[in-house]
C-alpha positions as CSV (number, residue, x, y, z in Angstrom):
1,X,16.5,-16.4,-5.5
2,X,16.5,-18.5,-2.3
3,X,17.6,-22.0,-3.1
4,X,14.8,-23.8,-1.5
5,X,12.9,-27.0,-2.6
6,X,9.6,-27.3,-0.8
7,X,7.6,-30.6,-0.4
8,X,4.8,-28.8,1.4
9,X,3.3,-25.3,1.3
10,X,5.4,-23.9,4.1
11,X,8.2,-21.4,3.4
12,X,10.7,-21.0,6.4
13,X,12.1,-17.8,7.3
14,X,15.1,-16.8,5.5
15,X,17.8,-14.9,7.5
16,X,20.3,-13.6,4.8
17,X,19.8,-10.0,5.9
18,X,19.6,-8.9,9.7
19,X,16.7,-7.6,11.5
20,X,18.2,-4.5,13.2
21,X,17.3,-3.2,16.7
22,X,16.4,0.3,15.4
23,X,13.5,2.7,15.9
24,X,12.2,5.1,13.0
25,X,14.2,7.9,14.4
26,X,17.3,5.7,14.6
27,X,17.2,5.0,11.0
28,X,17.2,8.8,10.1
29,X,20.1,9.4,12.6
30,X,22.2,6.5,11.1
31,X,21.4,7.9,7.5
32,X,22.7,11.4,8.6
33,X,25.7,10.1,9.8
34,X,26.4,8.1,6.7
35,X,25.2,10.3,4.0
36,X,25.2,13.6,5.7
37,X,25.3,16.4,2.9
38,X,23.6,14.2,0.1
39,X,20.2,15.3,-0.8
40,X,17.4,13.1,0.9
41,X,14.1,14.8,0.1
42,X,12.7,16.9,-2.7
43,X,9.2,18.2,-2.9
44,X,7.4,18.0,-6.2
45,X,4.0,19.3,-7.4
46,X,1.6,17.3,-9.6
47,X,2.8,19.3,-12.7
48,X,6.3,17.9,-12.2
49,X,7.7,21.2,-10.8
50,X,10.1,20.9,-7.8
51,X,10.6,22.9,-4.8
52,X,12.3,22.8,-1.3
53,X,14.8,20.2,-0.7
54,X,16.8,18.8,2.2
55,X,20.0,17.1,2.9
56,X,20.1,14.1,5.3
57,X,21.6,16.4,7.9
58,X,19.2,19.1,7.2
59,X,16.1,16.8,7.4
60,X,17.5,15.4,10.8
61,X,17.8,18.9,12.1
62,X,14.4,20.0,11.3
63,X,13.0,16.7,12.4
64,X,14.8,17.1,16.0
65,X,13.3,20.7,16.1
66,X,10.0,19.3,15.5
67,X,10.2,16.5,17.9
68,X,11.0,18.9,20.8
69,X,7.8,20.9,19.9
70,X,5.8,17.8,20.0
71,X,7.2,16.5,23.2
72,X,6.2,19.8,24.8
73,X,2.6,19.3,23.8
74,X,2.0,15.4,24.0
75,X,3.0,12.9,26.5
76,X,5.0,9.6,25.3
77,X,2.5,7.0,24.3
78,X,-0.3,9.6,23.0
79,X,-1.7,9.2,19.6
80,X,-1.3,12.0,17.0
81,X,-3.1,11.9,13.8
82,X,-1.9,13.3,10.4
83,X,-4.2,14.3,7.8
84,X,-2.6,15.6,4.8
85,X,-1.2,14.8,1.2
86,X,2.3,14.0,0.4
87,X,4.3,17.0,1.7
88,X,7.7,17.2,3.2
89,X,6.2,18.1,6.6
90,X,4.5,14.7,6.5
91,X,7.8,12.9,6.4
92,X,9.4,15.1,9.2
93,X,6.3,14.3,11.3
94,X,6.8,10.6,10.8
95,X,10.3,10.7,12.3
96,X,9.7,13.5,14.8
97,X,6.7,11.7,16.3
98,X,8.8,8.6,16.8
99,X,11.6,10.7,18.6
100,X,8.9,12.0,21.0
101,X,7.5,8.5,21.6
102,X,4.2,9.2,20.0
103,X,2.0,7.1,17.9
104,X,1.3,8.4,14.4
105,X,-2.3,7.9,13.1
106,X,-2.4,8.1,9.4
107,X,-5.5,9.6,7.9
108,X,-6.4,9.5,4.1
109,X,-6.8,13.4,3.1
110,X,-9.8,12.4,1.0
111,X,-11.8,11.3,4.2
112,X,-15.1,13.2,4.7
113,X,-16.5,14.1,8.2
114,X,-18.1,10.7,9.2
115,X,-14.7,9.0,8.3
116,X,-12.5,11.5,10.1
117,X,-14.6,11.3,13.3
118,X,-14.4,7.5,13.3
119,X,-10.6,7.5,13.0
120,X,-10.1,10.3,15.5
121,X,-12.5,8.8,17.9
122,X,-11.4,5.0,17.4
123,X,-7.6,6.0,17.8
124,X,-8.3,8.3,20.6
125,X,-6.0,10.9,18.9
126,X,-4.9,14.0,21.1
127,X,-3.8,15.9,18.2
128,X,-4.6,16.4,14.6
129,X,-1.9,17.8,12.1
130,X,-3.4,18.7,8.7
131,X,-3.4,20.9,5.7
132,X,-6.2,23.5,5.1
133,X,-7.5,21.7,2.1
134,X,-6.8,19.1,-0.7
135,X,-8.3,18.8,-4.0
136,X,-11.4,20.7,-2.9
137,X,-11.9,19.0,0.3
138,X,-12.3,21.7,3.0
139,X,-10.1,19.7,5.7
140,X,-9.6,22.6,8.3
141,X,-13.3,23.3,8.3
142,X,-14.3,19.5,8.6
143,X,-11.6,19.2,11.5
144,X,-13.2,22.2,13.4
145,X,-16.6,20.5,13.2
146,X,-15.2,17.0,14.2
147,X,-13.4,18.6,17.2
148,X,-16.6,19.7,19.0
149,X,-17.7,16.1,19.2
150,X,-14.1,14.8,20.4
151,X,-13.3,16.2,23.8
152,X,-9.8,14.6,24.1
153,X,-8.7,16.1,20.8
154,X,-6.6,19.0,22.2
155,X,-4.7,20.4,19.3
156,X,-5.6,20.9,15.7
157,X,-2.3,22.4,13.9
158,X,-1.9,23.4,10.4
159,X,1.2,21.5,9.1
160,X,2.0,24.3,6.6
161,X,2.0,26.9,9.3
162,X,5.5,26.8,10.6
163,X,4.8,29.0,13.6
164,X,2.0,26.8,14.6
165,X,3.8,23.6,13.8
166,X,6.8,24.2,16.1
167,X,4.7,26.0,18.9
168,X,5.9,25.0,22.4
169,X,3.4,23.7,25.0
170,X,3.6,23.7,28.7
171,X,5.2,20.2,29.2
172,X,9.0,19.7,30.3
173,X,10.9,19.0,27.1
174,X,12.5,15.6,27.5
175,X,12.7,13.2,24.5
176,X,11.9,9.8,25.9
177,X,13.6,6.4,25.3
178,X,11.8,4.5,22.5
179,X,12.1,1.0,21.9
180,X,12.1,-1.0,18.6
181,X,8.9,-2.9,20.0
182,X,7.0,0.1,20.6
183,X,4.1,1.1,18.9
184,X,5.0,3.6,15.9
185,X,2.0,3.9,13.9
186,X,-1.7,3.3,13.5
187,X,-2.7,2.6,9.8
188,X,-6.3,2.0,9.0
189,X,-7.0,-0.9,6.5
190,X,-7.8,0.0,2.9
191,X,-11.4,-0.8,3.3
192,X,-12.0,-2.8,0.0
193,X,-14.5,-4.9,1.7
194,X,-15.8,-2.5,4.5
195,X,-15.0,0.1,7.2
196,X,-11.3,0.0,8.1
197,X,-9.7,-1.2,11.6
198,X,-6.5,0.3,12.8
199,X,-3.4,-1.9,12.6
200,X,-1.0,-0.9,15.3
201,X,2.7,-1.2,13.6
202,X,5.9,-1.2,15.6
203,X,9.1,0.7,14.8
204,X,11.1,-2.5,14.3
205,X,8.6,-3.7,11.6
206,X,8.8,-0.3,9.7
207,X,12.3,0.0,9.7
208,X,13.3,-3.5,8.8
209,X,10.7,-4.4,6.4
210,X,11.1,-1.4,4.3
211,X,14.8,-1.8,4.1
212,X,14.5,-5.4,3.0
213,X,12.2,-4.4,0.2
214,X,14.2,-1.5,-1.1
215,X,17.4,-3.8,-1.0
216,X,15.6,-6.3,-3.0
217,X,14.9,-3.6,-5.7
218,X,18.6,-2.8,-5.8
219,X,18.4,0.6,-4.5
220,X,22.1,2.4,-4.1
221,X,23.0,5.5,-2.2
222,X,22.5,8.5,-4.8
223,X,19.6,7.0,-6.7
224,X,16.7,8.8,-7.4
225,X,13.3,7.5,-6.1
226,X,9.9,9.0,-7.2
227,X,7.6,8.4,-4.4
228,X,3.9,9.0,-5.5
229,X,2.3,6.5,-3.2
230,X,0.1,8.1,-0.6
231,X,2.0,8.5,2.7
232,X,-0.9,7.2,4.8
233,X,-0.2,3.9,3.1
234,X,2.7,1.4,3.9
235,X,4.2,1.8,0.4
236,X,4.3,5.4,0.8
237,X,5.7,6.0,4.3
238,X,7.4,2.6,4.5
239,X,9.3,1.7,1.3
240,X,9.0,5.6,-0.1
241,X,10.2,7.2,3.2
242,X,11.7,4.6,5.5
243,X,13.5,2.5,2.7
244,X,15.0,5.5,0.8
245,X,16.2,7.0,4.1
246,X,18.1,3.8,4.9
247,X,19.4,3.2,1.4
248,X,20.8,6.7,1.0
249,X,18.4,7.4,-1.9
250,X,17.2,10.7,-3.1
251,X,13.5,10.8,-2.5
252,X,11.2,13.2,-4.9
253,X,8.1,13.3,-3.3
254,X,5.0,14.1,-5.4
255,X,2.3,16.0,-3.7
256,X,-0.5,14.4,-5.7
257,X,-0.3,11.9,-8.6
258,X,-0.7,13.1,-12.1
259,X,0.4,10.8,-14.9
260,X,1.9,13.7,-17.0
261,X,3.7,15.3,-14.1
262,X,5.1,11.8,-13.1
263,X,6.5,11.3,-16.7
264,X,8.0,14.9,-16.4
265,X,9.8,13.9,-13.2
266,X,11.0,10.6,-14.6
267,X,12.8,12.2,-17.3
268,X,14.0,15.4,-15.8
269,X,15.1,14.1,-12.4
270,X,16.4,10.9,-13.9
271,X,14.5,8.7,-11.8
272,X,15.9,5.2,-11.2
273,X,13.3,3.6,-9.1
274,X,9.4,4.0,-9.2
275,X,6.7,2.3,-7.4
276,X,3.0,2.9,-8.3
277,X,-0.2,0.8,-8.2
278,X,-1.5,-0.6,-11.6
279,X,-4.1,2.2,-12.2
280,X,-1.2,4.5,-12.1
281,X,0.9,2.7,-14.3
282,X,-1.8,2.4,-16.8
283,X,-2.2,6.1,-16.8
284,X,1.4,6.8,-17.3
285,X,1.7,4.7,-20.2
286,X,-1.1,6.5,-21.8
287,X,0.5,9.8,-21.1
288,X,3.9,8.4,-22.5
289,X,2.1,7.5,-25.7
290,X,0.8,10.9,-26.1
291,X,4.1,12.5,-25.3
292,X,7.1,10.3,-25.0
293,X,9.8,10.9,-22.7
294,X,13.2,9.7,-21.9
295,X,13.2,7.1,-19.2
296,X,16.7,5.6,-20.0
297,X,17.7,6.1,-16.1
298,X,14.7,3.9,-14.9
299,X,16.0,0.7,-13.7
300,X,13.1,-0.8,-11.8
301,X,9.3,-0.3,-11.8
302,X,7.5,-2.1,-8.8
303,X,3.7,-2.4,-8.4
304,X,1.4,-4.3,-6.2
305,X,-1.7,-3.5,-3.9
306,X,-3.8,-5.1,-6.7
307,X,-3.6,-7.5,-9.4
308,X,-0.8,-6.8,-12.0
309,X,-1.9,-8.3,-15.3
310,X,0.9,-9.8,-17.5
311,X,0.3,-7.5,-20.5
312,X,0.7,-4.5,-18.1
313,X,4.1,-5.9,-17.1
314,X,5.1,-6.4,-20.5
315,X,4.2,-3.0,-21.6
316,X,6.1,-1.4,-18.7
317,X,9.2,-3.3,-19.7
318,X,9.0,-2.6,-23.4
319,X,7.9,1.1,-23.3
320,X,10.2,2.2,-20.2
321,X,12.8,-0.1,-21.1
322,X,13.4,-1.3,-17.3
323,X,13.0,-4.3,-15.0
324,X,9.8,-5.0,-13.2
325,X,9.0,-6.3,-9.7
326,X,5.9,-6.9,-7.7
327,X,5.3,-6.8,-4.0
328,X,2.6,-8.4,-1.9
329,X,1.5,-7.4,1.6
330,X,-1.1,-6.0,3.7
331,X,-1.2,-3.3,6.6
332,X,-1.4,-6.0,9.4
333,X,1.8,-7.8,8.1
334,X,3.6,-5.0,6.1
335,X,5.4,-6.4,3.2
336,X,5.4,-10.1,2.8
337,X,6.8,-11.3,-0.5
338,X,8.6,-9.5,-3.5
339,X,9.9,-10.7,-6.9
340,X,13.3,-9.7,-8.1
341,X,14.4,-8.1,-11.2
342,X,16.4,-11.1,-12.2
343,X,13.2,-13.3,-12.1
344,X,11.8,-14.6,-15.5
345,X,8.9,-12.9,-17.0
346,X,6.5,-15.8,-16.0
347,X,7.6,-15.3,-12.3
348,X,7.3,-11.6,-12.4
349,X,3.9,-11.5,-14.1
350,X,2.3,-14.5,-12.6
351,X,3.6,-14.8,-9.0
352,X,4.7,-12.1,-6.4
353,X,8.0,-13.8,-5.8
354,X,9.5,-15.3,-2.7
355,X,8.9,-13.9,0.8
356,X,11.2,-11.3,2.1
357,X,13.9,-11.9,4.9
358,X,12.5,-13.2,8.1
359,X,9.0,-13.9,6.6
360,X,7.5,-17.2,7.2
361,X,4.7,-18.1,4.8
362,X,2.2,-21.1,4.8
363,X,-0.7,-21.9,2.6
364,X,-3.5,-23.3,4.8
365,X,-6.7,-25.1,4.0
366,X,-9.5,-22.8,4.9
367,X,-11.6,-25.5,6.3
368,X,-8.9,-27.8,8.2
369,X,-6.1,-25.2,8.8
370,X,-3.5,-27.8,7.6
371,X,-0.7,-26.7,5.3
372,X,-1.7,-27.5,1.8
373,X,0.4,-29.8,-0.6
374,X,2.5,-28.0,-3.1
375,X,0.5,-26.1,-5.7
376,X,-2.8,-26.5,-3.7
377,X,-4.9,-23.5,-3.0
378,X,-5.4,-22.2,0.5
379,X,-5.2,-19.0,2.7
380,X,-1.9,-17.2,2.9
381,X,-0.8,-17.0,6.4
382,X,2.4,-15.1,7.6
383,X,4.5,-15.4,10.7
384,X,7.3,-12.9,11.3
385,X,8.8,-10.1,13.5
386,X,6.9,-7.6,11.3
387,X,3.2,-8.6,12.1
388,X,1.1,-5.8,13.7
389,X,0.9,-5.7,17.5
390,X,-2.7,-6.0,17.0
391,X,-6.0,-4.2,16.0
392,X,-6.3,-0.8,18.0
393,X,-8.8,-1.5,20.9
394,X,-10.3,-4.6,19.2
395,X,-9.1,-7.8,20.7
396,X,-11.7,-10.0,19.1
397,X,-10.5,-8.8,15.7
398,X,-6.8,-9.4,16.6
399,X,-7.4,-12.8,17.9
400,X,-9.5,-13.6,14.7
401,X,-6.5,-12.4,12.6
402,X,-3.4,-13.8,14.6
403,X,-3.8,-17.1,16.0
404,X,-2.3,-18.8,19.2
405,X,0.8,-19.8,17.1
406,X,1.6,-16.4,15.8
407,X,0.3,-16.7,12.3
408,X,-1.4,-13.9,10.6
409,X,-4.4,-15.0,8.5
410,X,-4.2,-12.7,5.8
411,X,-7.6,-13.5,4.1
412,X,-5.8,-13.9,0.7
413,X,-6.1,-17.2,-1.1
414,X,-2.8,-18.4,-3.0
415,X,-0.4,-21.2,-3.7
416,X,3.3,-22.0,-3.2
417,X,5.4,-23.8,-5.8
418,X,8.2,-26.0,-4.8
419,X,10.6,-23.0,-5.3
420,X,8.8,-20.9,-2.7
421,X,7.3,-18.4,-5.2
422,X,4.0,-17.3,-4.1
423,X,0.9,-17.1,-6.4
424,X,-2.1,-15.0,-5.4
425,X,-5.5,-16.4,-6.5
426,X,-7.9,-14.5,-4.8
427,X,-9.6,-13.3,-1.4
428,X,-11.3,-15.6,0.9
429,X,-14.2,-13.2,1.2
430,X,-14.2,-12.5,-2.6
431,X,-15.0,-16.1,-3.2
432,X,-18.3,-16.6,-5.1
433,X,-20.5,-19.7,-4.4
434,X,-22.6,-20.2,-7.4
435,X,-24.9,-23.3,-7.0
436,X,-22.4,-24.8,-4.5
437,X,-19.5,-24.5,-6.7
438,X,-16.5,-22.1,-5.6
439,X,-15.7,-19.3,-8.2
440,X,-12.5,-17.1,-7.5
441,X,-12.8,-13.7,-9.1
442,X,-9.0,-13.4,-9.6
443,X,-8.9,-16.1,-11.9
444,X,-11.7,-14.8,-14.2
445,X,-10.0,-11.4,-14.0
446,X,-6.7,-12.6,-15.0
447,X,-8.1,-14.1,-18.3
448,X,-10.1,-10.9,-19.1
449,X,-7.3,-8.7,-18.8
450,X,-5.4,-10.7,-21.3
451,X,-8.1,-9.4,-23.9
452,X,-6.6,-6.2,-25.8
453,X,-9.9,-4.2,-25.4
454,X,-9.8,-4.6,-21.4
455,X,-7.9,-2.0,-19.5
456,X,-9.2,-2.8,-15.9
457,X,-11.6,-5.3,-14.4
458,X,-13.3,-6.5,-11.2
459,X,-15.5,-9.4,-10.8
460,X,-17.8,-9.6,-7.7
461,X,-20.5,-11.7,-6.4
462,X,-24.0,-10.6,-5.8
463,X,-27.0,-12.6,-4.4
464,X,-29.1,-14.5,-6.8
465,X,-32.5,-16.4,-5.9
466,X,-31.6,-19.5,-7.9
467,X,-27.9,-19.8,-7.7
468,X,-27.4,-18.3,-4.4
469,X,-24.7,-16.0,-5.9
470,X,-23.7,-15.0,-9.4
471,X,-20.8,-13.2,-10.9
472,X,-21.0,-9.7,-12.2
473,X,-18.1,-8.3,-14.2
474,X,-17.3,-4.5,-14.2
475,X,-14.7,-3.4,-16.8
476,X,-13.1,-0.4,-18.3
477,X,-12.0,-0.4,-22.0
478,X,-8.8,0.2,-23.4
479,X,-10.2,1.9,-26.4
480,X,-13.2,0.4,-28.1
481,X,-15.3,-1.6,-25.6
482,X,-15.6,-5.2,-26.7
483,X,-19.1,-6.8,-27.0
484,X,-20.5,-9.1,-24.4
485,X,-20.2,-12.0,-27.2
486,X,-16.6,-11.2,-27.7
487,X,-15.8,-11.3,-24.1
488,X,-17.5,-14.5,-23.4
489,X,-15.9,-16.3,-26.3
490,X,-12.4,-15.0,-25.1
491,X,-13.3,-16.2,-21.5
492,X,-14.6,-19.7,-22.3
493,X,-11.4,-20.4,-24.4
494,X,-9.5,-20.7,-21.1
495,X,-12.3,-21.3,-18.4
496,X,-15.3,-23.4,-17.8
497,X,-18.6,-22.0,-18.8
498,X,-19.9,-21.7,-15.2
499,X,-17.3,-19.2,-14.6
500,X,-18.8,-17.0,-17.2
501,X,-20.1,-13.7,-15.4
502,X,-24.0,-13.4,-15.6
503,X,-24.0,-9.6,-16.1
504,X,-21.3,-7.3,-17.8
505,X,-21.1,-3.6,-16.8
506,X,-18.9,-1.0,-18.6
507,X,-17.4,1.8,-16.4
508,X,-15.3,4.8,-17.1
509,X,-13.6,4.6,-13.7
510,X,-13.8,2.4,-10.5
511,X,-14.3,3.5,-6.9
512,X,-11.0,3.2,-5.4
513,X,-9.4,3.3,-1.9
514,X,-6.9,5.8,-1.2
515,X,-4.1,3.3,-1.9
516,X,-5.5,2.7,-5.4
517,X,-7.3,-0.6,-4.8
518,X,-10.8,-1.2,-6.5
519,X,-13.5,-1.2,-3.7
520,X,-15.4,-4.4,-4.5
521,X,-17.9,-3.8,-1.8
522,X,-19.0,-0.6,-3.3
523,X,-19.5,-2.0,-6.8
524,X,-21.3,-4.9,-5.2
525,X,-23.8,-2.6,-3.1
526,X,-24.4,-0.3,-6.0
527,X,-25.3,-3.3,-8.3
528,X,-27.8,-4.5,-5.7
529,X,-29.2,-1.0,-5.3
530,X,-29.9,-1.1,-9.0
531,X,-27.7,1.6,-10.2
532,X,-26.3,0.0,-13.3
533,X,-29.4,-0.5,-15.5
534,X,-27.3,-0.4,-18.6
535,X,-25.2,-3.6,-19.3
536,X,-23.4,-4.9,-22.2
């Protein structure tokens, strides 16, 4: 724990770990020198079977071959999109594109034609590297149709066709000099509140931020890390790829998450470190209850991307016999804060820990912009080397997100305590104004998740002619669904009556982003459209 004693909600950047002047390919080259013949990457299927594997040296060798092929087809600075699930070629592509001076555009493999066209057009991608299909999504067919409308998309390449992937173009092969501050990746935001914007991330941010995070998890050379997070997301391609490479950790890359397959891998591969969103962890606990596995090798489970309720933290610790950490971040600023395995249960379950090295955090009053007093709620703002370069071709949105002093306005609400531990209390845009009073969904959701009959919950605001807005609660049961009356009694024991949702709707599943976050805007729109006539 950083020994700080704050008197205002402003956490100064800590410099206990260095920020290296390295690019993404520099990190792989350094790892190959240090860990050489140790296993770096293993592919795994959703059923828990494993396939091909690469040592650090072999991964570098195959990556360099791919980089030369890319450099023969694309000029430095061009954008190349990758549209695929978690396959080893994705990992090689991440490093190879960096070597060739290209910017990787990450695309969710679940995207449909409209979404794909938007990302390819908005990013001005000159190439699209894909798999033929994924989970029934006919990706190759969709890509052919999209290409007819995008004249500057020159190449569509099947990642799993080795000959096509390594084909040479007519450019002179000469790998360029790439700098740490150069653009490495464009990631499109998760889209929990609307259509995504493309955040342009640089090499130095991806390299250092992932290293700081995995170091806080206590990763060691030779550890086994199960990577189930989608590679188009910062947790997958950042911590899961860049972090493990730099730590000398063996990455088992799961093609598609399946709770039973993940539990098989936890046991057979003696997994030491695992990262998954709360929905994944809940599913794995359910699979473990049906078929208990040996998880004795597991030291740390980390989660984030959504609220992690205290009962889930406790169940993970008790059922898997491991420590728990939580991480907080966003695409635009990468990873901002993370707890430690030495933190108390209260700190792990109620906060997201202290900021990562070189991350400056301030809580600012939404109306005045001033730093709040300790414990006073405001918008979480971050300033660091890891902030995005900006939104792709969207200067207005960039200016709105990063102010003149370099502060990234995250749109998240929170508080800081005097020790610098960060508490997340909600989203600025999620705030519900009911009759002039502010309601914060996260506060209501936290209390409801303490009910043993509630597995998942999401509270959203919808228009109301009398109150302006009212709260609607969507929930998934853990077993038998509680009654409306039971839920209201449980809620009012801890919160004022006006914070009680006006409507309660039971769901079997939630609409999720590709990174596992609940899409609140989808729930809100569907409610307004009258899709939920049956209510508790």
